[in-house]
PQR file with spaces between the fields and no chain letter, atoms N, CA, C, O and H, PARSE charges and radii, in Angstrom:
ATOM       1  N    MET     1       0.844   -1.204    0.000 -0.4000 1.5000
ATOM       2  CA   MET     1       0.000    0.000    0.000 -0.0000 2.0000
ATOM       3  C    MET     1       0.872    1.244    0.000  0.5500 1.7000
ATOM       4  O    MET     1       0.639    2.177   -0.768 -0.5500 1.4000
ATOM       5  N    GLY     2       1.875    1.252    0.865 -0.4000 1.5000
ATOM       6  CA   GLY     2       2.752    2.423    0.925 -0.0000 2.0000
ATOM       7  C    GLY     2       3.493    2.638   -0.383  0.5500 1.7000
ATOM       8  O    GLY     2       3.671    3.772   -0.828 -0.5500 1.4000
ATOM       9  H    GLY     2       2.065    0.494    1.489  0.4000 1.0000
ATOM      10  N    ASP     3       3.928    1.528   -1.004 -0.4000 1.5000
ATOM      11  CA   ASP     3       4.654    1.656   -2.270 -0.0000 2.0000
ATOM      12  C    ASP     3       3.764    2.273   -3.340  0.5500 1.7000
ATOM      13  O    ASP     3       4.203    3.119   -4.119 -0.5500 1.4000
ATOM      14  H    ASP     3       3.783    0.606   -0.643  0.4000 1.0000
ATOM      15  N    LYS     4       2.507    1.838   -3.367 -0.4000 1.5000
ATOM      16  CA   LYS     4       1.589    2.356   -4.379 -0.0000 2.0000
ATOM      17  C    LYS     4       1.415    3.863   -4.205  0.5500 1.7000
ATOM      18  O    LYS     4       1.388    4.606   -5.186 -0.5500 1.4000
ATOM      19  H    LYS     4       2.150    1.151   -2.734  0.4000 1.0000
ATOM      20  N    LYS     5       1.297    4.306   -2.965 -0.4000 1.5000
ATOM      21  CA   LYS     5       1.149    5.742   -2.712 -0.0000 2.0000
ATOM      22  C    LYS     5       2.371    6.491   -3.220  0.5500 1.7000
ATOM      23  O    LYS     5       2.241    7.551   -3.833 -0.5500 1.4000
ATOM      24  H    LYS     5       1.319    3.703   -2.169  0.4000 1.0000
ATOM      25  N    MET     6       3.556    5.948   -2.970 -0.4000 1.5000
ATOM      26  CA   MET     6       4.782    6.617   -3.411 -0.0000 2.0000
ATOM      27  C    MET     6       4.830    6.702   -4.928  0.5500 1.7000
ATOM      28  O    MET     6       5.232    7.725   -5.483 -0.5500 1.4000
ATOM      29  H    MET     6       3.662    5.087   -2.473  0.4000 1.0000
ATOM      30  N    ILE     7       4.419    5.630   -5.601 -0.4000 1.5000
ATOM      31  CA   ILE     7       4.442    5.640   -7.073 -0.0000 2.0000
ATOM      32  C    ILE     7       3.505    6.727   -7.591  0.5500 1.7000
ATOM      33  O    ILE     7       3.868    7.497   -8.480 -0.5500 1.4000
ATOM      34  H    ILE     7       4.093    4.799   -5.151  0.4000 1.0000
ATOM      35  N    ILE     8       2.302    6.783   -7.033 -0.4000 1.5000
ATOM      36  CA   ILE     8       1.338    7.807   -7.457 -0.0000 2.0000
ATOM      37  C    ILE     8       1.914    9.193   -7.181  0.5500 1.7000
ATOM      38  O    ILE     8       1.772   10.101   -8.000 -0.5500 1.4000
ATOM      39  H    ILE     8       2.007    6.157   -6.311  0.4000 1.0000
ATOM      40  N    PHE     9       2.561    9.354   -6.031 -0.4000 1.5000
ATOM      41  CA   PHE     9       3.146   10.637   -5.656 -0.0000 2.0000
ATOM      42  C    PHE     9       4.194   11.073   -6.670  0.5500 1.7000
ATOM      43  O    PHE     9       4.206   12.222   -7.110 -0.5500 1.4000
ATOM      44  H    PHE     9       2.676    8.616   -5.366  0.4000 1.0000
ATOM      45  N    TYR    10       5.082   10.136   -7.039 -0.4000 1.5000
ATOM      46  CA   TYR    10       6.141   10.479   -7.992 -0.0000 2.0000
ATOM      47  C    TYR    10       5.570   10.736   -9.376  0.5500 1.7000
ATOM      48  O    TYR    10       6.076   11.587  -10.107 -0.5500 1.4000
ATOM      49  H    TYR    10       5.073    9.203   -6.681  0.4000 1.0000
ATOM      50  N    GLU    11       4.513   10.003   -9.749 -0.4000 1.5000
ATOM      51  CA   GLU    11       3.908   10.220  -11.067 -0.0000 2.0000
ATOM      52  C    GLU    11       3.311   11.615  -11.152  0.5500 1.7000
ATOM      53  O    GLU    11       3.491   12.305  -12.156 -0.5500 1.4000
ATOM      54  H    GLU    11       4.102    9.311   -9.155  0.4000 1.0000
ATOM      55  N    THR    12       2.602   12.042  -10.109 -0.4000 1.5000
ATOM      56  CA   THR    12       2.019   13.385  -10.140 -0.0000 2.0000
ATOM      57  C    THR    12       3.124   14.433  -10.159  0.5500 1.7000
ATOM      58  O    THR    12       2.988   15.474  -10.802 -0.5500 1.4000
ATOM      59  H    THR    12       2.455   11.482   -9.293  0.4000 1.0000
ATOM      60  N    LEU    13       4.223   14.157   -9.451 -0.4000 1.5000
ATOM      61  CA   LEU    13       5.339   15.095   -9.429 -0.0000 2.0000
ATOM      62  C    LEU    13       5.926   15.257  -10.819  0.5500 1.7000
ATOM      63  O    LEU    13       6.166   16.382  -11.257 -0.5500 1.4000
ATOM      64  H    LEU    13       4.334   13.311   -8.928  0.4000 1.0000
ATOM      65  N    SER    14       6.163   14.152  -11.525 -0.4000 1.5000
ATOM      66  CA   SER    14       6.764   14.232  -12.854 -0.0000 2.0000
ATOM      67  C    SER    14       5.807   14.916  -13.826  0.5500 1.7000
ATOM      68  O    SER    14       6.242   15.651  -14.713 -0.5500 1.4000
ATOM      69  H    SER    14       5.968   13.238  -11.169  0.4000 1.0000
ATOM      70  N    VAL    15       4.511   14.677  -13.662 -0.4000 1.5000
ATOM      71  CA   VAL    15       3.538   15.334  -14.540 -0.0000 2.0000
ATOM      72  C    VAL    15       3.597   16.836  -14.323  0.5500 1.7000
ATOM      73  O    VAL    15       3.591   17.603  -15.286 -0.5500 1.4000
ATOM      74  H    VAL    15       4.158   14.080  -12.941  0.4000 1.0000
ATOM      75  N    ARG    16       3.653   17.263  -13.065 -0.4000 1.5000
ATOM      76  CA   ARG    16       3.748   18.698  -12.771 -0.0000 2.0000
ATOM      77  C    ARG    16       5.016   19.271  -13.374  0.5500 1.7000
ATOM      78  O    ARG    16       5.004   20.366  -13.935 -0.5500 1.4000
ATOM      79  H    ARG    16       3.658   16.640  -12.283  0.4000 1.0000
ATOM      80  N    LYS    17       6.119   18.525  -13.258 -0.4000 1.5000
ATOM      81  CA   LYS    17       7.392   19.006  -13.789 -0.0000 2.0000
ATOM      82  C    LYS    17       7.288   19.185  -15.301  0.5500 1.7000
ATOM      83  O    LYS    17       7.791   20.168  -15.844 -0.5500 1.4000
ATOM      84  H    LYS    17       6.129   17.635  -12.802  0.4000 1.0000
ATOM      85  N    GLN    18       6.639   18.242  -15.985 -0.4000 1.5000
ATOM      86  CA   GLN    18       6.492   18.328  -17.438 -0.0000 2.0000
ATOM      87  C    GLN    18       5.658   19.547  -17.807  0.5500 1.7000
ATOM      88  O    GLN    18       5.988   20.266  -18.750 -0.5500 1.4000
ATOM      89  H    GLN    18       6.230   17.443  -15.544  0.4000 1.0000
ATOM      90  N    LYS    19       4.590   19.779  -17.074 -0.4000 1.5000
ATOM      91  CA   LYS    19       3.749   20.943  -17.357 -0.0000 2.0000
ATOM      92  C    LYS    19       4.551   22.224  -17.166  0.5500 1.7000
ATOM      93  O    LYS    19       4.447   23.150  -17.969 -0.5500 1.4000
ATOM      94  H    LYS    19       4.321   19.196  -16.308  0.4000 1.0000
ATOM      95  N    ARG    20       5.358   22.277  -16.092 -0.4000 1.5000
ATOM      96  CA   ARG    20       6.149   23.462  -15.818 -0.0000 2.0000
ATOM      97  C    ARG    20       7.150   23.698  -16.951  0.5500 1.7000
ATOM      98  O    ARG    20       7.360   24.835  -17.373 -0.5500 1.4000
ATOM      99  H    ARG    20       5.442   21.524  -15.439  0.4000 1.0000
ATOM     100  N    MET    21       7.770   22.611  -17.444 -0.4000 1.5000
ATOM     101  CA   MET    21       8.738   22.747  -18.534 -0.0000 2.0000
ATOM     102  C    MET    21       8.044   23.262  -19.786  0.5500 1.7000
ATOM     103  O    MET    21       8.593   24.110  -20.490 -0.5500 1.4000
ATOM     104  H    MET    21       7.600   21.688  -17.101  0.4000 1.0000
ATOM     105  N    LYS    22       6.842   22.761  -20.076 -0.4000 1.5000
ATOM     106  CA   LYS    22       6.107   23.225  -21.255 -0.0000 2.0000
ATOM     107  C    LYS    22       5.814   24.715  -21.127  0.5500 1.7000
ATOM     108  O    LYS    22       6.018   25.473  -22.075 -0.5500 1.4000
ATOM     109  H    LYS    22       6.396   22.072  -19.504  0.4000 1.0000
ATOM     110  N    ASN    23       5.336   25.135  -19.960 -0.4000 1.5000
ATOM     111  CA   ASN    23       5.048   26.553  -19.749 -0.0000 2.0000
ATOM     112  C    ASN    23       6.311   27.376  -19.903  0.5500 1.7000
ATOM     113  O    ASN    23       6.270   28.476  -20.454 -0.5500 1.4000
ATOM     114  H    ASN    23       5.169   24.518  -19.190  0.4000 1.0000
ATOM     115  N    TYR    24       7.443   26.854  -19.420 -0.4000 1.5000
ATOM     116  CA   TYR    24       8.719   27.554  -19.493 -0.0000 2.0000
ATOM     117  C    TYR    24       9.117   27.754  -20.948  0.5500 1.7000
ATOM     118  O    TYR    24       9.492   28.859  -21.342 -0.5500 1.4000
ATOM     119  H    TYR    24       7.476   25.960  -18.973  0.4000 1.0000
ATOM     120  N    HIS    25       9.041   26.696  -21.749 -0.4000 1.5000
ATOM     121  CA   HIS    25       9.395   26.811  -23.163 -0.0000 2.0000
ATOM     122  C    HIS    25       8.431   27.762  -23.860  0.5500 1.7000
ATOM     123  O    HIS    25       8.846   28.548  -24.712 -0.5500 1.4000
ATOM     124  H    HIS    25       8.736   25.799  -21.428  0.4000 1.0000
ATOM     125  N    TYR    26       7.163   27.702  -23.511 -0.4000 1.5000
ATOM     126  CA   TYR    26       6.156   28.563  -24.126 -0.0000 2.0000
ATOM     127  C    TYR    26       6.485   30.034  -23.847  0.5500 1.7000
ATOM     128  O    TYR    26       6.378   30.877  -24.738 -0.5500 1.4000
ATOM     129  H    TYR    26       6.826   27.064  -22.819  0.4000 1.0000
ATOM     130  N    ASP    27       6.884   30.337  -22.612 -0.4000 1.5000
ATOM     131  CA   ASP    27       7.241   31.713  -22.261 -0.0000 2.0000
ATOM     132  C    ASP    27       8.414   32.186  -23.098  0.5500 1.7000
ATOM     133  O    ASP    27       8.412   33.321  -23.574 -0.5500 1.4000
ATOM     134  H    ASP    27       6.970   29.653  -21.888  0.4000 1.0000
ATOM     135  N    ILE    28       9.424   31.330  -23.287 -0.4000 1.5000
ATOM     136  CA   ILE    28      10.599   31.716  -24.070 -0.0000 2.0000
ATOM     137  C    ILE    28      10.183   31.998  -25.512  0.5500 1.7000
ATOM     138  O    ILE    28      10.639   32.972  -26.111 -0.5500 1.4000
ATOM     139  H    ILE    28       9.425   30.408  -22.901  0.4000 1.0000
ATOM     140  N    ILE    29       9.318   31.147  -26.071 -0.4000 1.5000
ATOM     141  CA   ILE    29       8.874   31.343  -27.455 -0.0000 2.0000
ATOM     142  C    ILE    29       8.114   32.662  -27.557  0.5500 1.7000
ATOM     143  O    ILE    29       8.292   33.399  -28.527 -0.5500 1.4000
ATOM     144  H    ILE    29       8.948   30.356  -25.584  0.4000 1.0000
ATOM     145  N    GLN    30       7.281   32.967  -26.587 -0.4000 1.5000
ATOM     146  CA   GLN    30       6.511   34.209  -26.613 -0.0000 2.0000
ATOM     147  C    GLN    30       7.442   35.419  -26.565  0.5500 1.7000
ATOM     148  O    GLN    30       7.197   36.416  -27.243 -0.5500 1.4000
ATOM     149  H    GLN    30       7.137   32.368  -25.799  0.4000 1.0000
ATOM     150  N    GLN    31       8.504   35.337  -25.769 -0.4000 1.5000
ATOM     151  CA   GLN    31       9.417   36.469  -25.633 -0.0000 2.0000
ATOM     152  C    GLN    31      10.196   36.718  -26.914  0.5500 1.7000
ATOM     153  O    GLN    31      10.578   37.855  -27.193 -0.5500 1.4000
ATOM     154  H    GLN    31       8.703   34.527  -25.218  0.4000 1.0000
ATOM     155  N    GLN    32      10.439   35.672  -27.697 -0.4000 1.5000
ATOM     156  CA   GLN    32      11.253   35.825  -28.901 -0.0000 2.0000
ATOM     157  C    GLN    32      10.475   36.474  -30.041  0.5500 1.7000
ATOM     158  O    GLN    32      11.078   36.969  -30.993 -0.5500 1.4000
ATOM     159  H    GLN    32      10.129   34.749  -27.470  0.4000 1.0000
ATOM     160  N    LYS    33       9.144   36.480  -29.959 -0.4000 1.5000
ATOM     161  CA   LYS    33       8.351   37.050  -31.054 -0.0000 2.0000
ATOM     162  C    LYS    33       8.561   38.559  -31.147  0.5500 1.7000
ATOM     163  O    LYS    33       7.975   39.213  -32.010 -0.5500 1.4000
ATOM     164  H    LYS    33       8.654   36.078  -29.186  0.4000 1.0000
């Protein structure tokens, strides 16, 4: 049970990180226009 919680925790963390990276790249593209 504890392992499953940790896996879910890390999955949500990586998803958040991916979203943040996308927003970061998007901001850079917007600034270059």
